[in-house]
C-alpha positions as CSV (number, residue, x, y, z in Angstrom):
1,M,-60.4,8.1,-32.2
2,T,-56.9,6.9,-33.0
3,P,-56.3,4.4,-35.8
4,I,-55.5,1.0,-34.4
5,S,-52.8,-1.4,-35.6
6,I,-52.8,-5.2,-35.4
7,F,-49.5,-6.7,-34.5
8,P,-48.6,-10.4,-34.8
9,Q,-49.4,-12.4,-31.7
10,S,-51.7,-9.5,-30.6
11,L,-48.7,-7.5,-29.4
12,R,-49.4,-3.8,-29.2
13,L,-46.4,-1.6,-28.5
14,L,-46.5,2.1,-27.6
15,S,-43.9,4.4,-29.2
16,P,-42.1,6.9,-27.1
17,P,-43.6,10.4,-27.0
18,S,-42.4,13.1,-29.4
19,P,-39.5,15.1,-28.1
20,L,-41.3,18.2,-29.5
21,L,-44.4,17.4,-27.4
22,I,-42.3,17.0,-24.3
23,S,-40.3,20.1,-24.8
24,S,-43.3,22.3,-25.6
25,H,-45.1,21.0,-22.5
26,L,-42.0,21.6,-20.3
27,K,-41.8,25.2,-21.5
28,T,-45.4,25.9,-20.3
29,K,-44.5,25.2,-16.6
30,R,-42.0,26.8,-14.3
31,T,-39.3,24.2,-13.5
32,P,-38.1,23.7,-9.9
33,S,-34.4,23.9,-9.1
34,N,-34.3,21.3,-6.3
35,P,-33.3,17.9,-7.9
36,I,-35.7,15.9,-5.7
37,I,-38.6,18.2,-6.4
38,M,-37.5,18.2,-10.1
39,T,-37.9,14.5,-10.3
40,S,-41.4,14.6,-8.8
41,W,-42.3,17.5,-11.0
42,L,-41.1,15.7,-14.1
43,K,-43.2,12.7,-13.3
44,Q,-46.3,14.8,-12.7
45,T,-45.7,17.0,-15.8
46,L,-45.0,14.2,-18.2
47,G,-47.7,12.0,-16.6
48,Q,-48.6,9.3,-19.0
49,R,-46.7,10.7,-21.9
50,F,-43.4,9.1,-20.9
51,N,-43.2,5.4,-20.1
52,P,-39.7,4.2,-19.5
53,S,-40.7,0.6,-19.0
54,G,-42.6,0.7,-22.2
55,I,-39.7,2.2,-24.1
56,S,-37.4,-0.4,-22.6
57,S,-39.7,-3.3,-23.6
58,F,-40.1,-1.8,-27.1
59,T,-36.3,-1.5,-27.5
60,D,-35.9,-5.1,-26.3
61,V,-38.5,-6.5,-28.8
62,I,-37.3,-4.4,-31.7
63,S,-33.7,-5.6,-31.2
64,R,-34.7,-9.3,-30.9
65,D,-37.4,-9.4,-33.6
66,P,-38.3,-6.2,-35.4
67,Q,-41.2,-7.8,-37.2
68,L,-43.1,-8.0,-33.9
69,A,-43.0,-4.2,-33.6
70,L,-44.4,-3.5,-37.1
71,P,-48.1,-3.3,-37.6
72,H,-49.4,-5.7,-40.3
73,L,-52.7,-4.1,-40.6
74,T,-53.9,-0.6,-39.7
75,V,-57.6,0.4,-39.6
76,P,-59.3,3.7,-38.6
77,D,-61.1,2.1,-35.7
78,I,-62.6,-1.2,-34.5
79,R,-65.7,-0.9,-36.8
80,H,-63.4,-1.8,-39.7
81,L,-62.5,-5.2,-38.4
82,D,-64.2,-8.5,-39.3
83,W,-64.0,-10.2,-35.8
84,A,-65.3,-13.5,-37.0
85,E,-62.6,-13.6,-39.8
86,L,-59.9,-12.8,-37.3
87,R,-61.1,-15.7,-35.2
88,R,-61.2,-18.0,-38.2
89,L,-57.6,-16.9,-39.0
90,G,-56.4,-18.2,-35.6
91,F,-56.5,-15.1,-33.4
92,Q,-57.4,-16.4,-29.9
93,G,-58.2,-13.2,-28.1
94,V,-58.1,-9.4,-28.2
95,V,-56.4,-6.8,-25.9
96,F,-57.6,-3.3,-26.5
97,D,-55.9,-0.1,-25.5
98,K,-58.5,2.0,-23.7
99,D,-57.8,5.7,-24.3
100,N,-58.5,6.9,-27.9
101,T,-59.3,3.3,-29.0
102,L,-62.4,2.4,-27.0
103,T,-63.0,5.6,-25.0
104,A,-62.1,9.2,-24.9
105,P,-59.1,9.8,-22.5
106,Y,-60.1,9.3,-18.8
107,S,-63.6,8.3,-19.8
108,L,-65.2,5.1,-18.6
109,S,-67.8,5.0,-21.5
110,L,-67.2,3.4,-24.8
111,W,-67.7,5.7,-27.8
112,P,-71.3,5.1,-28.7
113,S,-70.4,4.6,-32.4
114,L,-68.1,1.7,-31.4
115,V,-70.6,-0.3,-29.2
116,P,-71.9,-2.5,-32.1
117,A,-68.4,-3.4,-33.2
118,F,-67.4,-4.1,-29.6
119,E,-70.3,-6.4,-29.2
120,L,-69.3,-8.3,-32.4
121,C,-65.8,-8.7,-31.0
122,R,-67.3,-9.9,-27.7
123,S,-69.3,-12.6,-29.6
124,A,-66.4,-13.7,-31.7
125,F,-64.0,-13.9,-28.7
126,P,-66.3,-14.7,-25.7
127,G,-64.4,-14.3,-22.4
128,K,-61.1,-13.6,-24.3
129,I,-61.1,-9.8,-24.4
130,A,-59.1,-7.5,-22.1
131,V,-58.5,-3.8,-21.8
132,F,-55.0,-2.3,-21.2
133,S,-54.8,1.3,-20.0
134,N,-52.0,3.6,-19.0
135,S,-54.4,4.9,-16.3
136,A,-57.1,2.4,-15.2
137,G,-55.3,-0.6,-13.6
138,L,-51.9,1.0,-13.6
139,Y,-50.7,0.9,-10.0
140,Q,-49.0,4.3,-10.2
141,Y,-52.4,6.0,-11.1
142,D,-54.9,3.5,-9.8
143,P,-53.3,1.8,-6.7
144,D,-56.4,0.3,-5.3
145,G,-57.9,-0.7,-8.7
146,K,-61.0,1.4,-8.2
147,E,-60.9,2.9,-11.7
148,A,-60.2,-0.5,-13.3
149,R,-63.2,-2.0,-11.5
150,A,-65.4,1.0,-12.6
151,L,-64.2,0.5,-16.2
152,E,-64.9,-3.3,-16.0
153,E,-68.5,-2.5,-14.9
154,A,-69.0,0.2,-17.5
155,I,-68.0,-2.1,-20.4
156,G,-69.9,-5.2,-19.3
157,G,-67.4,-7.2,-17.3
158,V,-64.5,-7.1,-19.8
159,H,-61.3,-7.6,-17.7
160,V,-59.0,-4.6,-17.2
161,I,-55.4,-5.7,-16.9
162,R,-53.7,-4.6,-13.7
163,H,-50.1,-3.7,-14.0
């Protein structure tokens, strides 16, 4: 499980991947020489590790208001949050990242140890919880929304954001 950070206005931004991670991954595969095939190969090789739209959004936010991109609280996982207190403090809803926050990557099941905390969140924010994923609901990887629907069913009807 990855530690989670709480940003003001429930904004969660993803940082770009490590150049070392990208270069080590690229070295493990034979690179094609045709530029058109190279573009397709790069997309497939980098997969979800590189998100140009996310990097652009992050750059835009950090240039306008850097405070929005700084976490104000970091906890090991969702079991360490007092959902009722967050509600009392004025939070109006919760958007979770899926992989490594609620589930293992590519899994549709919540980590069993997080189920009680997820239920506490659900009771503090009824109908105001959503899941954001770089796979389920992303048109590039889930064009028909099949994985998003399966995830919604698996976690009790919590909405998966389509993007």
